C-alpha positions as CSV (number, residue, x, y, z in Angstrom):
1,M,8.5,-19.4,7.3
2,N,11.7,-17.4,6.9
3,I,10.5,-13.8,6.3
4,N,12.9,-11.1,5.2
5,I,11.6,-7.5,5.0
6,R,13.5,-5.3,2.5
7,V,13.1,-2.2,0.3
8,A,11.5,-2.9,-3.0
9,V,13.7,-2.7,-6.1
10,K,12.8,-2.2,-9.8
11,E,13.0,-6.0,-10.5
12,D,10.2,-6.6,-8.0
13,C,7.6,-4.6,-9.9
14,K,6.2,-7.5,-12.0
15,R,5.5,-9.4,-8.8
16,L,4.1,-6.4,-7.0
17,L,1.7,-5.8,-9.8
18,E,0.6,-9.4,-9.6
19,L,-0.1,-8.8,-5.9
20,I,-1.9,-5.5,-6.7
21,N,-4.2,-7.5,-8.9
22,E,-4.7,-10.1,-6.2
23,L,-5.7,-7.3,-3.8
24,A,-8.1,-5.9,-6.3
25,V,-9.8,-9.2,-6.7
26,Y,-10.1,-9.5,-2.8
27,E,-11.5,-6.0,-2.7
28,K,-14.1,-7.0,-5.4
29,A,-12.7,-4.5,-8.0
30,P,-10.4,-6.3,-10.4
31,E,-11.4,-4.1,-13.3
32,E,-10.1,-1.0,-11.5
33,V,-6.4,-1.9,-11.9
34,T,-5.5,-0.1,-15.2
35,V,-1.9,0.8,-14.5
36,T,0.6,-0.8,-16.9
37,L,3.8,-2.4,-15.7
38,A,5.8,0.3,-17.5
39,E,3.8,3.0,-15.8
40,F,4.2,1.3,-12.4
41,I,8.0,0.9,-12.9
42,D,8.4,4.5,-14.0
43,A,6.3,5.8,-11.0
44,G,8.6,4.0,-8.6
45,F,12.0,4.0,-10.3
46,G,11.9,6.6,-13.0
47,E,13.3,10.1,-13.0
48,T,10.8,11.3,-10.4
49,P,9.7,8.4,-8.3
50,V,6.5,9.0,-6.3
51,W,6.3,5.7,-4.3
52,K,8.5,3.5,-2.2
53,A,7.7,0.0,-0.9
54,F,8.8,-2.7,1.5
55,V,8.5,-6.3,0.4
56,A,8.2,-9.4,2.5
57,E,10.0,-12.4,1.1
58,D,9.8,-16.0,2.2
59,N,12.8,-17.9,0.6
60,N,13.2,-15.2,-2.0
61,N,9.5,-15.3,-3.0
62,I,7.6,-12.1,-2.4
63,V,4.6,-12.9,-0.3
64,G,3.5,-9.4,0.6
65,F,4.3,-5.7,0.3
66,A,3.5,-2.3,1.6
67,L,3.6,0.6,-0.8
68,F,3.6,4.2,0.5
69,Y,4.4,7.8,-0.4
70,T,4.3,11.3,1.2
71,R,1.0,13.0,1.5
72,Y,0.7,16.6,2.5
73,S,-2.2,17.7,4.7
74,T,-2.8,21.4,5.1
75,W,-4.0,20.5,8.6
76,K,-1.3,18.1,9.7
77,G,1.7,18.6,7.4
78,C,3.6,15.7,5.8
79,R,2.2,12.3,6.5
80,L,3.1,8.9,5.3
81,Y,0.3,7.5,3.2
82,L,0.1,3.7,3.0
83,E,-1.5,3.1,-0.4
84,D,-1.4,-0.7,-0.6
85,F,-0.7,-3.3,2.0
86,I,-1.2,-6.9,1.1
87,V,0.0,-10.4,2.2
88,T,-0.9,-13.3,-0.1
89,E,-3.8,-15.3,1.1
90,D,-1.8,-18.4,2.1
91,C,0.6,-16.4,4.2
92,R,-2.1,-14.4,6.2
93,G,-2.3,-14.9,9.9
94,K,1.4,-15.9,10.1
95,G,2.9,-12.6,11.3
96,V,4.0,-11.4,7.9
97,G,1.6,-8.4,7.9
98,K,2.8,-7.4,11.4
99,L,6.4,-7.4,10.2
100,L,5.5,-5.3,7.1
101,F,3.3,-2.9,9.0
102,D,5.9,-2.4,11.8
103,K,8.5,-1.6,9.1
104,V,6.2,1.1,7.7
105,I,5.6,2.5,11.1
106,E,9.3,2.6,11.6
107,E,9.6,4.5,8.3
108,A,7.0,7.0,9.5
109,K,9.0,7.6,12.7
110,N,12.4,7.9,11.1
111,G,11.1,10.0,8.2
112,N,9.9,12.7,10.6
113,Y,6.3,12.4,9.3
114,N,3.5,13.9,11.3
115,G,1.7,10.6,11.3
116,M,0.5,7.9,9.0
117,V,-2.8,7.4,7.1
118,W,-4.4,4.8,5.0
119,Q,-7.8,3.5,3.9
120,V,-9.6,0.3,4.8
121,L,-12.9,-0.9,3.5
122,D,-15.7,-1.0,6.0
123,W,-16.5,-4.6,5.3
124,N,-12.9,-5.9,5.5
125,E,-13.2,-7.4,9.0
126,P,-9.8,-9.1,9.1
127,A,-8.1,-5.7,8.2
128,L,-10.2,-3.8,10.7
129,N,-9.3,-6.3,13.4
130,F,-5.6,-6.1,12.5
131,Y,-5.6,-2.2,12.7
132,N,-7.6,-2.3,15.9
133,K,-4.8,-4.3,17.5
134,Y,-2.6,-1.2,16.9
135,R,-5.3,1.1,18.3
136,A,-5.6,2.9,15.0
137,D,-8.1,5.7,14.7
138,I,-10.6,4.5,12.1
139,E,-12.7,7.4,10.9
140,S,-16.1,7.4,9.3
141,G,-17.9,10.0,7.4
142,W,-15.5,10.7,4.6
143,L,-16.4,9.5,1.1
144,N,-13.8,8.9,-1.6
145,A,-14.1,11.1,-4.7
146,S,-12.0,10.8,-7.9
147,F,-11.8,11.5,-11.6
148,S,-10.4,9.0,-14.2
149,K,-7.8,10.2,-16.7
150,E,-10.6,10.2,-19.3
151,Q,-12.8,12.4,-17.1
152,T,-10.1,15.0,-16.5
153,H,-9.5,15.3,-20.3
154,Q,-13.2,15.9,-20.8
155,L,-13.6,18.5,-18.1
156,V,-11.0,21.2,-18.9
């Protein structure tokens, strides 16, 4: 493998959305991906971008990515939030994830963030093992809560 890590560009969005769908299948929630390609592009490259990403390429083919943004914690201040981190199944275990994750850590250091946070499913043993190699603090006790767009329109 000849892996190149670089900043994502607008032209990558179609492939990134394909990988997002692959991740959703892996996480047993393919129906949860409702963002359109146009929405995804606008959120990353429109007038007010909210996310950035690094991609991992093998011979100009994107085989993984890490998408992140700034999260503000009233307890900790600005923290880098890693939203999605995926390496295609056939490239896992070959060091691609380490290269991507290290690049995100570097971004957190250079961006003067007060740390980095992400979520991992409690049943995802390969991911837990990966993060444990970094000595990550994996918390328990917090449950995710959310509203859909439709719910927010019904509530207020």
